[in-house]
C-alpha positions as CSV (number, residue, x, y, z in Angstrom):
1,M,0.0,0.0,0.0
2,L,2.8,2.4,0.8
3,N,4.5,1.6,-2.5
4,L,1.3,2.6,-4.4
5,L,1.1,5.8,-2.4
6,Y,4.7,6.5,-3.0
7,I,4.2,6.0,-6.8
8,L,1.2,8.3,-6.8
9,L,3.0,11.0,-5.0
10,Q,5.8,10.9,-7.5
11,F,3.6,12.3,-10.2
12,G,1.9,15.1,-8.2
13,P,-0.9,17.3,-9.4
14,P,-1.0,18.4,-13.1
15,D,0.4,21.7,-14.2
16,P,-2.2,24.6,-13.9
17,D,-2.2,24.9,-17.7
18,D,-3.5,21.4,-18.0
19,W,-6.5,21.9,-15.7
20,G,-8.6,23.4,-18.5
21,D,-11.1,26.2,-18.3
22,P,-12.8,26.4,-14.9
23,D,-16.0,27.5,-16.6
24,E,-16.1,24.3,-18.6
25,L,-17.1,21.9,-15.9
26,P,-17.0,18.2,-16.9
27,I,-20.3,17.7,-15.1
28,S,-23.2,20.0,-15.8
29,D,-25.0,21.9,-13.0
30,N,-28.1,19.7,-13.2
31,I,-26.1,16.7,-12.3
32,W,-24.7,18.5,-9.2
33,I,-28.2,19.4,-8.2
34,L,-29.3,15.8,-8.6
35,V,-26.3,14.5,-6.6
36,A,-27.1,17.0,-3.8
37,F,-30.8,16.0,-3.8
38,L,-30.0,12.3,-3.7
39,L,-27.5,12.9,-0.8
40,L,-30.0,14.8,1.2
41,L,-32.7,12.1,0.5
42,S,-30.4,9.4,1.6
43,V,-29.5,11.2,4.9
44,Y,-33.3,11.8,5.5
45,K,-34.0,8.1,4.9
46,I,-31.2,7.0,7.2
47,Y,-32.4,9.4,9.9
48,T,-36.1,8.3,9.7
49,N,-35.1,4.7,9.6
50,Y,-32.9,5.2,12.7
51,K,-35.7,7.1,14.4
52,S,-38.3,4.4,13.7
53,N,-36.0,1.6,14.9
54,K,-35.3,3.6,18.0
55,S,-39.0,4.0,18.8
56,I,-39.6,0.3,18.1
57,N,-36.8,-0.8,20.4
58,S,-37.9,1.5,23.2
59,S,-41.5,0.2,23.1
60,N,-40.3,-3.4,23.7
């Protein structure tokens, strides 16, 4: 594992000229909105599942 990390650190980040135009994002804004929505939905589902399991366990 350390050998792989050492190999990756040898290359380093690309030159700033190779990063491309920051306005030209590889992923469109709609995808970021979708990802944020799905992340919030998953957190909500986990929270409600935890809350319902906690209430079931406390009633027993």
